[in-house]
N, C-alpha and C positions, 0 to 999 in steps of 0.2 A: 880259251875256246871251252873248256870243258865248264867254267863258270857259267858261262853264257849258256850252254846246253842243259846246266841243270835249273838256271833262273828260268828257262823256256817251258821245259819239262813241268816245272814247278807250276808256272802260269797255266798250261794248258790243262792241268789235271786240277787246278784250283778253278777254273771256267767250268771244266765238265761236272765237278763236283758242285757248283751252285746251280749249274743248269739242272741236272739232275734232282737235287732238292728242290728247285722253283716246280720243277713238273711236279713231284709228289705233295710239295704244297698247296698247290690249288686245287681244293677240293672242293666241292660245291658250295658247302657252307663251313665257317670255322669252328673246327671242333671243340675249342674252350666254349664257343656262344652253345652250342647243342649239345654237349656230353649232358648235362644236368636234367634238360627238357625231355631229353631220350631216356634216360634212366626213369624217370618220374612217370614218363609213359608206361613203359614195360613193366614196373612196379604195381601199378594203376590198373594194370589190363589182367594181371595175375592176382590181384586180392580182389579184382569185381568178377572174373571170369572162370577161376579153378574151382573145380568139383570134386569130389571124394576123390583122392590118388588113387583107391583100389577100384574105380569105376573104369569102363571102357571109353578112351578119348575124353579124360577127364577135363573138359573145357566146356563150359555152358554156351550155346549159342548165341545167347541175348543176356542183358542185365537192364532192367531186372531179370532175374533169373526165371527161366521156364523149367520145365521138366526136359527139356530137350538138349542133347550135348550136340557140340561142335562135329560138322559132317567131316569125312575126311580131309576133303583136299583144304577146308578151313583150318583144320587141326594141324595140318602140314605146314601151311604159311605159318602158324603161330608156333610151332616147334621150332620153324627156322628164322623167325625172327627174334626169339628168346635165343637162340642159340647165337646169332649175330650178336643181340646185345650184350651176352656175356663175353664175346672176343674182341668187337670193336669198343667198347665203353671202358672194358675192365672192369664191371661189374659183376659181384658174385650171384650170378644167375645158375651157376654150375648145377647147384642141385635140382633147379627147376627143368633143366635138359633131362638129366635122368629119369625124373618123374614123367616126362612128357613122351620120352622111349618105353619106358615101360607101360605107358598107357593105354599103347597101341594092343598092347596082348595078343602079339602074333596074328591080327586081323591087317597084315600087311599086304594081301592082295585084296585090289579093287576091280569095280567092272569097267572103269574110264582109264584110259593108259596114260592122259595127262595127269591125272589125280596121282597116280602112282610115281610117277616122274617127280611132283612137286615132294612128296615123302621121299623118294631119293635124293633129291638136291638138299632137303631137310637133315638128311642121315651123313650126307658128304659133310656138309656144314658141320655137323656135330664132330665128324671123326676130325677134321683139321682144325678144329678146337681143341678138343680133348686127347686126342689119338687113341682114343678108344677102338681096338679092332673089331668090336663087336658091331659097333656104328657102319664100318667100313662092309663088313662081311655080310651084314643085313642089305646094304644097298645093292653091292652087287650081285645077290640072289632077286631083289625086288626088280632090279633093272632087267634081267633077262626076260623077263614079262613082255618088257616093254620093247625090246629088240625083235620079239617075236610077232609082232605087232606091224612089221614091215609088209607091206602087201604092193605086189607089182601086176596084179589080175585086172585092175581096174583105177582110175576112172576118167571118161572123158578122153580126150584126145592124147593126155601123157599118162602114162602109167605110171602108179608108184606111191611113196608116202605111206607114213605110219597111220593104221585107224584110229581113230578118237576113242571108240570105246568097243567093246569084245562082241557087241551087237552089229557091229560094223554100219552104222548108221551115218559115219560121215569121217572127213579125214580132215583135221584142224590144226593151224599154226600152233596151237598148245600142245598137240600131242605129236609135231614135229620138230619145232624150232625150241622147243623145251628140252627133248630128249639130246639135242645137240650138245647142250649146256653140259649136261648131265654125263654123256658119254666121254667127253673131251675132259672132264674132272675126275672120273673113273680112270681114263689112261694115263694122266699124270700121277694118279695113286697107286697104280697097278703096274704100269708100263705093259699092257696087256694090249698090243696092236689090235686085235677086235674091235676096239672102243674106237680107235682111231678111224679105222676102215669104214665102219659103221656111221659116225657123225660125219664123217666125207659124203657118204653116198645121202645120207637123209638131208645136208646143208643144200648139197647142189642141187638136189631135185626141187626143195622147195623154195630155196633162191630162184633158181631160173624161172619156176613154172608161175611162184604163188607171189612173187612181189612186184608193182607196177614199176617199170624202170623209169617212168617219166616222172612219177609223183613221189615215190618210195613207200605207197601204202601196201600192204599187207593183207592178203586174204584173209577173211577169220576161218573158214572153212571152204568145202567141197561137198555138194550136195551127191547122193549116190542113187542111181547108177549113171546118171547123167556127167558128172564132173563139173556140173556149173559152180562157178566160184560166188560164193557171197561175201561182199565187200562191208562187212559192217566196220565199223570204224572203231576200235578201240586201244587205249593206251597197253593194255596186257599183249597184244598181239604183235605192237611195235616194239615194246620192252622188250619181249621173249626174243624176236628177231635181232635186234640189238645185240643182247646177252650172245645169242649164237655166232654172231660175227665176231665178235670181241673174242670168243674163246678160238674160233678159227685162227684169227690173227696172232694169237698168242702161240697156237699148235704148231702154226706154219711160218717159223722165223719171221713174223711180224710184217707177213705179205701185206703189203698197203692196199691191195684190192680188197680184202675184207674190212679193213678200216674204213673204205670208201662205202663199202656196204652198209654199214653200222651208221655212217653219218647221212645215207641216203634217207634211212628207214628215220632218223631220228629228227632229220628236216620236217619230216611229213608231220609227225608228233607234235614239234613246237609251232607248227602254222596253223593244224587242223583239230586241235585236241586242247585245247587250253581255252579260258576265260578270262574276262578282266583283264588284269595287265600281265596275263601270260601264267595263270594257275591252271594245273591240270584237272581236265574236266572228263568223266566218261557217262555213262549211260542211265546214270540216276539210282533208284533205290527201290524198284519195284518189289513187292514181296516175295521173297525166294530167290530173288536175282543174286546173281554172283559179282554181279558188277561193284560194288562198294571194295572187293579186293584188289580191282584192278589197277588202279591208281598208284598203289605202293609198289608194285610190280614194274610198271611203267618209270616209275623213278628212281627205282634200284638200277636199271640197267642205265639208264641214260646218265646216271651220276658215275657209273663205272665208266662210262664213254668220255664223260668230264674229266674226270681224275685222269684218265689214261691220257688223253689228249693236253689237256691243260691249258686250251685256247681260250675258254671263256665264252666260246659260242652259246653252251647251253645253261650256262651259269645264271640267267636271268629266271629263267623259266624254272630253274631248281630252289633257286632263291626264293622267288614269288612265293611259289607252292607250298614250300615250308614254312614261311612268315604267317602266309595266310590260313594255312592249317593251325598253327600253335596260337596265334593273335586272334583270328575270327571264329574257327569251327571248334574251339574247347569250350567244354562246359566247366563250372565251377566244382563238379567231382574229378576234373582230369581226365574225361572221356571226349571222344570226337564225334562230330557229325561227318557222315558220308561225304556232302559236300564241302571240299575245302575252302571254298568263299564264305561258308559260314550260311547263316548264325550258329549257335552252340547246340548242340543236340537238344530234344522235347524226346520223349517217351522213350521206348528202347532202344537201345544201342545195342549194334550185331558185333560179335566176333571179328567178322568180315572187315567192316569199316576201322575197328582198331588194329587190325594187320595190317591194313594201308599206310595207316598213319604212323605205326611203328617202325617200319619198314623205312618211311619217309625220314623220320627223324632219325634212326641209325645210321645212315647212310650220308 
């Protein structure tokens, strides 16, 4: 009887081990295939876009260089991508993390709450990778600005949500779903329940009123003061809402309702925000547009959902996107077109489109 019990227990444990290993091994693309390309992409970005390290935001906005440096949120995404590369690829980008942190030169506070949230996420990523407490303390201080952006005085039939900017011109998914992700990461890092309470309040307001329950589309923003919903379709919005739902899922004992939320939003993305054979696509590259950044964010959080579930539902879009990016949209100099369908870029390349490419390749 003891021998039978031992064998049964051994077989059960072996089955659980293999199941867990299988879940974690079902990533969006094989690490062995994409580790070198991702490392090369980040190295190429740093060699082409780095500005003098003693300058403010020491990354150029384009290559070939103009005199303009990357703006606050583009810089934050670059900071995050380089940190992710150092962590996920075991590459020695740690000196660049320190340089990018120092390059902010205490200009942490910005006029846009969503941009400050991207910087908060970059700081938390840097803290997770290096355990440098300065990164965490800066994130805590910066995020207080975002907490203060909550407002329940307007707009439309349902009052609530974070302002997008200090001028209070709109309330956006970027300034609501994004801070849910940061707040729950801060909760894990500090064990301060204030962050959990804040995340729950913001998530439930945005999920209940700003997500189409039938299609899964996430609103882009609310106009002020009418509260009119603007339904621009961006991978950016879908990705952030997926990320927020996944963080809620992990923070609430893997409550499957949050996983259902993530899948609802993800299915809209893979049906409506792709071209060709399933390549993620956004709004183009008009001058001064934020759009070239968007696909990397959508890809990042869609890949997180695929890794968590391991069912393969999103693997086709993830694989098609990254393979098209690498094979069709990469130039001979290693830089990428904003359009992942290609062709290789001609003319100036922006840091924004490189950010999107790095995030996809790293994930």
